[in-house]
N, C-alpha and C positions, 0 to 999 in steps of 0.2 A: 514395444509398449512401455519401455522404461521412461522415456520422456513424459508420457501421459501420466504414468504412475507417480513419478516424482513431482510433476507439476500440480497434480491434485493434492498431494500431501502438503506441498507448499501453500496452496490455497487454504487448506484446513488449518494449518498452523498459523498463518498470517491472520486469518479471520478471527480465530480465537484470541490471538494476541491483541488485535485491535479492539475487540470487545472488552478485554480486561483493562487496556489502556484508556478506553473511552469512559469506563466506569470510574476509574481513578481520577480522570480529568474533571469529573463532575464534583469532586470534593476538594481539588486543589488546582494550582496552575498547571496547564499542559506541559510547559517546559520543565517543571520539576518532575513530573511523571516521566518524561522522556529522559531526563538526566539519570535517574535511578535505573530505568529500564536499559538505557545504553550501557551504563556501568556494569549491570548484571550480565548483559550480553557480552561485554568485553571480557570479563573474567572467564566466562564459559568458553568463548571461542578461542581465547588465548591458551587456555588449558588444552583444548583439542588440538591446536596448532603445535604446541610443544610436545604433547603426547604422541602425535602422529609422526614426529621426526621429519616433517616436510622441510626441505632446505629453504633458506631465505630467497625470495624472488628478486628480480632486477628492480631498480628504483622506479621505473615507469609503472610497474604493477602497483606500487604503493601510491603513486600519484593518481592512477585511475580509481583505486579503491577509496582514496580520500575524497575525490571528486564525487564519486557515487554516494558516499556518506553524506556529504553536504546537501545534495539535492534530495536525498531520501529523508534526511532529518527535517528539512523544510516541508516536505510532503506530510510527514507525520504530525508536525506542528499544526498545519492547516486541518488535517483530518481529525486530530484529537479535539481541536476547537469546535469543529463541526459536530463531532460525536457528543461533546459535552453540552453544547448549547442547543442542538437540534435533535432530530430523530435519526437513530442509527439506521433505520430501514430506508432512509433517503440518502444520507451522506455516504454510506459504504458503497452502494451500487454505482452512484454517480462517479465517485473517485476511481473505482475499478474500471468502469467503462472507458474513461478518458485514458487511464494508464495503459490500456491495451492498444490504443491507437498509435502511440509513438513507436514502440518496438515493431509493430506490424509494418509501419511505413519504412523504418530502417531495414527491416528484413526484406521488403520489396525491392529496395535499392541494392542491397548487398548480397542477397541470397536468391533473387529471382522472383518472377511473377507468383503471387500467392494463390491465384486461381479465382474462379467465379464465386465460389462459396465465401471467400473472404470479402469480396466486393459486396455480396448480399449481406454479409455480417455488418459491414459499415453502414449500409442503408437501414437495417433494423436497429443498429445501435443509435443512430440519430433519432429515429422515431421513439426509441425507448427513453432517451434523455428528455424528450418533450413530454412524454407521458408521466415520467417520474417527477418532473419539475412542475407539472400542472395539476397534480392531485393533492388530496389530503390537506395538510395543515397550511399549505401555502395560500389557499383561498384566493385564487386569481380573480381580480375584478373583471367586469364585463367589457369595459372600454379597452380596445386594443392598444391605445397609446400608453397605457399604464402597465401592460403586460411585461414590457421590457424591463421596467423598474423591478418587477418581482424577480426577474432572473438575476438581478444584482444583489439580492438579499444574501446574507452570510450563509444561509442554509444551502445555497446553490453555488456561489462563487468560491467558497472555501473548499468544498469537495472537488470542484473543477480544477483549482490550482493544485490541490493535493494529487489529483490524477496525472497532471502534466509532469510534476516532479517525480512521481513514482515511475512514469514511463521513461523518463530520462535515467532514473536509477537502474531500471532493467537493462538499458543499453550499456551504461557505463560499467555496471558490475559484470555483464557478459564479457566486455572487453578486458576487464581486469583479471578475470579467472580463466582466460584461455591457456595460460601457462602455469597457473598455480591454483590452489584451492582454498586452504584455510587462511593463509597470510593476507590475501586481499580483503577477506572478511574482518580480520584483525585490524587492518589499516582503516577500514570503513568505520568500525566501532570506535576506534581510537580518535579518529577525526571528529566523529559526531559527539563524543563525550567532551572533547576539548572545546568544540564550538559552543555547546550549550553552557559549559562552565564559564567560558569567556563572556557570553551574553549575561550570565548571572552576575559576574563581577562588575561589568560595565553598568548594568542596571541597578547594582547594589541590592540585589535580591537574594534570598537564601536559595541554595541549589537543591537541597533535599526536601522532599515532601514530608508531610506528617506521618507518624508511625502507623496511623490507621489505614493508610493506603500502600504501605510497603509491600504487603503480600501481592496485591494486584499489580504493582509495578514490576516486581520480580518475575511474576508469572508472564507478564507482557514481554519482558526482555528475553526470557528463555524461549518463549514461543516465537518471537520475532527472529531469533537466531535459527530456530528450526525452519522457519519459512525461507530464510536466506539460503541455508544449506541445501534444502530440497530444490529451490529454484536453480541454484548453480548446477546441481546434479542433472536436472532436467535440461538446462541449456547446453551442458557439455555433451549430453547424450543425443541431442537433436538440434532443431532449429531454434534460433533466438525467439522468433515470433510465436512459435508453438508453446515454448516454455513460459513466455510472458503472459499470453492470453489465458493459459491454464492457471497460472498463479493469480491472475486477475479475477478468478472465480471466488476469491476470498470473501466477498460480501455475503455469499450464501451461508457461510458459517456465522458471520456477524448477525445477519438478519434472523436466522433461526434461533440464535442465543438470545437476541433482543426480544423476539416473540415469545420464546419459552420461559425466560427468566424475568424479563421486565414487563411482559404483557403489553408490548407496544402494538398499537393497531395501525393498519395501513388501509387506505381507501382501495376500492376496486380498481380504479384507474392506475394507482401507484403499484398495486400488486401485479396487474397486467404488464406495466412497464418494467418492473423488476424481473418478472419471468422472461419477458422479451429480451431484456438486457443480458440475462444469463444465456439465453438461447443464441443471441448474437455473438457472444464471446465464444460459445462452442463452435458456431459456424466459422469463426476466424481460425480455428485450429484445423479445419478440414483441408 
């Protein structure tokens, strides 16, 4: 039960962190929110690494951790843009759904056949994407030839890209933490902080957000570290695909917080799609 327990804790922590980051991104640029969140997470995970006394890993572990950070940071940028400009109850489930597909596929190749339940989960996941994309604020027109254009709106393609990058992050971080624990996470945070800082310098934009969102950024950074730590614990205790799909339940936390705090409404079709998406992710763990 440890992989399931840690995976669900990861989902809880990541979902709450994304909610805080999404709120902050509504008041300032997403990359500024990410910079402060990454910096806060770096300080925290570095303190844990030093305090644990874990020895320095081999150079390849740092490379894998850095690569995971780059794709994870890209995923967060797209997700925060979607959360800040669209509806959290749409963006979060879509990104999670796609993020579960990549590690499950890798797990199928490297760790064996996932079983009929996983195949059923894929089928339900595709149906859930269509339901979430077709309801509520998207206002699909009746003419079929224009439906495809609606799928290209930022409310859809940004979470989809975020999900792809998150899926790659799951795989790369799993690889990085096979022989170490804290230092790959340090490597990931360091690479992400440097990448965002470099972007700010090239774009000649300030790195830090305004003081009014510092608290949200710090909360997001700390919770994101928690999500990473619990995901690594889950993946080390069990299969990669099980850990990833359980962690991909994070939208449940984001959606509940958006509904309870922001009073966001969702259509019946979208609600059914969200519930079906979460059920599909659960099926992928069986």
